[in-house]
C-alpha positions as CSV (number, residue, x, y, z in Angstrom):
1,M,-108.0,-77.1,103.3
2,D,-104.9,-76.5,102.5
3,L,-103.7,-79.9,103.7
4,T,-106.7,-81.2,101.3
5,R,-105.2,-79.0,98.6
6,R,-101.8,-80.2,99.0
7,A,-102.7,-84.1,98.9
8,A,-104.9,-83.7,95.5
9,L,-101.1,-81.9,94.5
10,K,-99.0,-84.8,95.2
11,G,-101.7,-87.0,94.3
12,L,-101.6,-85.1,90.6
13,L,-97.7,-85.5,90.7
14,A,-98.2,-89.3,91.5
15,T,-100.3,-89.8,88.4
16,T,-98.2,-87.5,86.1
17,V,-94.9,-89.3,87.3
18,G,-96.2,-92.6,86.9
19,A,-97.7,-92.0,83.4
20,V,-94.5,-90.7,82.5
21,T,-92.7,-93.5,83.7
22,G,-95.0,-96.1,82.2
23,A,-95.3,-94.5,78.8
24,G,-91.5,-94.0,78.5
25,S,-90.5,-98.1,79.6
26,Y,-93.0,-99.1,76.8
27,G,-91.9,-96.7,74.6
28,V,-88.1,-98.2,75.2
29,G,-89.4,-102.1,76.0
30,Y,-91.8,-102.0,73.4
31,E,-93.6,-99.5,70.8
32,R,-89.8,-98.6,68.9
33,H,-90.0,-102.3,68.2
34,A,-93.3,-102.7,67.1
35,L,-92.7,-102.1,63.1
36,G,-95.7,-102.2,61.4
37,V,-96.8,-101.3,57.2
38,T,-98.3,-98.1,56.0
39,E,-100.3,-98.4,53.1
40,T,-101.7,-95.1,51.5
41,S,-102.3,-93.8,47.9
42,V,-100.7,-90.5,46.7
43,E,-102.2,-88.5,44.1
44,V,-99.6,-87.5,41.5
45,S,-99.9,-84.3,39.0
46,G,-99.1,-85.3,35.3
47,L,-98.7,-89.6,36.3
48,A,-99.3,-91.2,33.2
49,P,-102.4,-93.4,32.8
50,A,-100.5,-96.5,32.8
51,L,-98.8,-96.0,36.2
52,D,-101.1,-95.4,38.4
53,G,-100.6,-98.5,41.1
54,L,-97.8,-98.2,41.0
55,R,-96.4,-99.6,43.9
56,I,-93.3,-98.1,45.7
57,G,-92.1,-99.4,49.2
58,L,-90.0,-97.0,51.2
59,V,-88.0,-98.0,54.0
60,T,-85.5,-95.3,55.9
61,D,-84.1,-94.2,58.9
62,I,-82.9,-97.2,59.9
63,H,-79.7,-96.2,62.2
64,H,-78.3,-99.8,62.7
65,S,-76.9,-99.4,65.8
66,R,-76.4,-100.7,69.7
67,M,-79.9,-99.1,70.1
68,V,-81.0,-100.6,67.3
69,P,-80.9,-104.1,67.2
70,E,-80.3,-106.8,64.1
71,A,-83.5,-107.8,64.5
72,D,-85.6,-104.5,63.8
73,V,-83.7,-104.6,60.8
74,V,-84.4,-107.9,59.4
75,H,-88.5,-107.4,60.6
76,A,-88.4,-104.2,58.0
77,V,-86.9,-106.5,55.4
78,E,-89.6,-109.5,56.0
79,R,-92.0,-107.1,55.8
80,I,-91.6,-105.0,52.3
81,T,-90.8,-108.1,51.2
82,Q,-94.1,-109.7,52.1
83,A,-95.8,-106.7,50.4
84,N,-94.7,-107.3,46.9
85,T,-94.0,-103.9,45.4
86,D,-92.9,-103.1,42.3
87,M,-90.7,-101.1,43.2
88,I,-88.2,-100.1,46.4
89,V,-86.8,-96.6,47.7
90,L,-84.3,-96.5,50.5
91,G,-84.2,-93.2,52.3
92,G,-81.1,-93.1,53.7
93,D,-79.8,-92.6,57.6
94,Y,-78.3,-96.8,57.7
95,V,-76.4,-96.0,60.6
96,T,-76.2,-93.3,63.1
97,W,-73.3,-91.1,62.6
98,G,-71.3,-92.8,60.1
99,D,-70.4,-95.4,62.9
100,R,-68.4,-97.6,60.4
101,A,-68.8,-100.7,62.4
102,F,-72.6,-101.0,61.6
103,V,-72.3,-99.5,57.8
104,K,-71.4,-103.5,56.4
105,P,-73.9,-105.2,58.5
106,V,-76.7,-103.0,57.3
107,A,-75.9,-103.4,54.1
108,D,-75.7,-107.2,54.8
109,L,-79.1,-107.4,56.1
110,L,-80.2,-104.8,53.4
111,A,-79.0,-107.5,50.7
112,P,-82.5,-109.8,50.8
113,L,-84.6,-106.6,49.2
114,T,-85.8,-107.0,45.8
115,A,-87.9,-105.9,43.2
116,P,-89.0,-106.2,39.9
117,N,-87.9,-102.3,39.0
118,G,-85.3,-102.1,41.0
119,V,-84.2,-101.0,44.7
120,F,-83.3,-96.9,44.5
121,A,-81.0,-95.3,47.8
122,I,-80.4,-92.0,48.9
123,L,-77.9,-90.7,52.1
124,G,-78.8,-89.1,54.6
125,N,-76.6,-86.7,57.5
126,H,-76.1,-89.7,59.3
127,D,-74.1,-91.5,56.2
128,D,-70.8,-90.5,55.3
129,D,-70.5,-89.7,51.7
130,R,-67.9,-93.2,50.6
131,D,-68.3,-96.2,53.0
132,M,-72.2,-96.8,52.8
133,P,-72.5,-95.8,50.0
134,A,-70.4,-98.2,48.2
135,A,-71.7,-101.0,50.8
136,L,-74.6,-100.2,49.3
137,T,-73.6,-100.7,45.4
138,A,-71.9,-103.7,46.1
139,K,-75.3,-105.9,47.1
140,G,-77.2,-104.2,43.6
141,F,-78.6,-101.2,44.6
142,H,-78.9,-98.1,42.7
143,V,-77.2,-95.6,45.0
144,L,-78.4,-92.2,44.2
145,R,-76.3,-88.8,44.8
146,D,-77.3,-85.7,43.3
147,Q,-78.0,-87.8,40.1
148,R,-81.0,-89.2,37.9
149,T,-82.0,-91.6,36.5
150,R,-84.9,-93.1,33.9
151,I,-86.6,-96.5,34.3
152,V,-89.6,-97.6,31.7
153,V,-92.3,-99.2,33.7
154,R,-95.3,-100.5,31.9
155,G,-94.3,-98.8,28.9
156,E,-93.7,-95.5,30.5
157,G,-90.6,-93.3,31.1
158,L,-89.9,-92.3,35.1
159,E,-87.7,-90.5,36.7
160,L,-85.9,-90.6,40.0
161,A,-83.8,-88.3,40.9
162,G,-81.7,-88.5,44.9
163,I,-80.1,-85.8,46.4
164,R,-77.9,-85.7,49.4
165,F,-79.0,-83.9,52.5
166,W,-76.6,-81.1,52.5
167,T,-77.8,-80.6,48.6
168,R,-81.2,-77.7,49.3
169,R,-80.0,-75.0,46.8
170,T,-83.1,-74.2,44.8
171,I,-80.7,-73.6,42.0
172,D,-78.4,-77.1,42.6
173,I,-81.8,-79.6,42.8
174,A,-82.5,-77.9,39.3
175,K,-79.4,-79.1,37.7
176,V,-80.6,-82.8,38.9
177,L,-83.7,-82.5,37.9
178,R,-82.7,-80.7,34.1
179,R,-84.4,-81.9,31.0
180,A,-86.6,-84.7,32.2
181,R,-89.0,-86.0,30.6
182,D,-91.1,-88.2,32.5
183,T,-93.0,-88.0,35.8
184,V,-90.5,-87.3,38.3
185,I,-90.1,-88.3,41.6
186,L,-87.6,-86.6,43.8
187,L,-85.7,-89.1,46.7
188,A,-85.0,-85.9,49.4
189,H,-84.2,-87.5,53.1
190,D,-84.6,-84.3,54.2
191,P,-88.8,-83.4,54.2
192,R,-88.2,-79.8,54.2
193,R,-87.1,-79.9,50.2
194,L,-90.8,-80.0,49.4
195,V,-90.5,-76.1,49.7
196,E,-87.7,-76.4,46.7
197,A,-89.3,-79.0,45.0
198,A,-92.5,-77.1,44.9
199,A,-91.2,-74.4,43.4
200,L,-89.4,-76.7,40.8
201,D,-92.8,-78.0,40.2
202,V,-91.6,-81.8,41.1
203,P,-94.6,-84.3,41.5
204,L,-93.9,-86.7,44.6
205,V,-91.3,-86.4,46.9
206,L,-90.3,-89.0,49.1
207,S,-88.6,-88.4,52.5
208,G,-87.9,-89.5,56.0
209,H,-85.5,-87.8,58.4
210,T,-88.4,-86.5,61.2
211,H,-88.4,-90.4,62.4
212,G,-92.5,-88.7,62.4
213,G,-91.6,-86.7,65.9
214,Q,-90.4,-90.4,67.4
215,V,-91.8,-88.8,70.6
216,V,-95.5,-87.5,70.2
217,I,-98.1,-86.2,73.4
218,P,-101.1,-85.8,73.1
219,G,-102.7,-82.7,73.1
220,F,-99.2,-81.2,72.0
221,G,-98.0,-83.3,68.9
222,A,-94.5,-84.1,67.8
223,I,-91.9,-82.4,69.4
224,A,-90.0,-81.9,66.1
225,R,-93.5,-80.3,64.3
226,R,-92.3,-76.6,64.0
227,Q,-89.0,-77.7,62.1
228,F,-90.6,-79.3,59.2
229,P,-93.4,-78.5,56.5
230,I,-95.0,-82.3,57.4
231,V,-93.7,-84.8,59.9
232,Q,-94.9,-87.5,59.1
233,G,-97.4,-89.0,56.1
234,T,-99.2,-87.2,53.0
235,G,-99.0,-83.8,52.7
236,R,-99.1,-81.0,50.2
237,R,-97.8,-77.5,48.5
238,E,-99.4,-76.5,45.5
239,N,-98.7,-79.1,42.6
240,T,-96.3,-81.4,44.6
241,T,-97.3,-84.5,46.9
242,I,-94.6,-85.4,50.2
243,F,-94.6,-88.7,51.7
244,V,-92.6,-88.4,54.7
245,S,-92.2,-92.0,56.6
246,R,-91.4,-92.4,60.6
247,G,-89.2,-94.9,59.3
248,V,-87.7,-97.9,61.3
249,G,-84.7,-96.9,64.0
250,T,-84.2,-94.5,66.8
251,V,-81.7,-91.5,67.5
252,Y,-80.6,-89.9,70.6
253,V,-82.5,-92.3,72.5
254,P,-84.2,-95.3,72.2
255,I,-87.4,-94.3,72.6
256,R,-90.7,-94.0,70.5
257,I,-94.2,-93.1,72.6
258,N,-97.3,-92.6,70.1
259,C,-95.4,-92.5,67.0
260,P,-94.3,-96.5,65.9
261,P,-91.5,-97.4,63.5
262,E,-93.2,-98.6,60.2
263,V,-91.9,-99.3,56.4
264,A,-94.5,-97.8,54.3
265,V,-96.1,-98.8,51.0
266,L,-97.1,-96.3,48.5
267,T,-99.4,-96.8,45.6
268,L,-99.2,-93.8,43.1
269,R,-103.0,-92.5,41.8
270,R,-103.5,-89.9,39.2
271,Q,-104.8,-86.7,40.8
272,S,-108.5,-86.3,40.9
273,S,-109.9,-83.6,38.2
274,I,-113.1,-82.9,41.5
């Protein structure tokens, strides 16, 4: 009996190790490069009828580095370009740990991005506050650092407010939003800013930062799920909708499991009254 039990346990252990090893090899060799396009609709409170159907491309957490090669960035640029969105948002973390060796190269790789209503960018916690924004600005992108800009789309005003990763207090975010007259989209790298956005009645937040958890364990979920109000996809708090992208690259370890990289195409919809 003991021998049989011992043999069974050894078999179970071998199977588990094999599964983990296999998943790890797949996650390193294939899944982290298997970028797809996520298309979804997001309901926006108070959205003007003319803006219903507006399509926004979201590219975030590129982390161009020795772990995230040029080919992955090129693929992301190609996929979002093919989507023909009305505008594009770059959500931060273009490099890892502010590595200057990749700042200009990633800006060069992103340079082909264009959209009828502009390309807007914010910074993440891995981006420095000088070289990265300068490199993006040189490519014609509008970098928002605790700033807001108003554009006119289809004859309607739309306000984009971009905050730094370290801008967290409601009072400081409120300063960026002061006197906004039209629908506001808050570009916040960290999805934890949903709490402050809801308190300020911001209709829509676009975020990244989580990588979707990067490793998602069946039956358990993303390891990072307890840290954030939502780890990936669409969520809501009071009148505020948020979309969190899994992003393009990886950080710490070059692996993704059950959490492939993505660029997102978001179609804005007026909030249903039902």
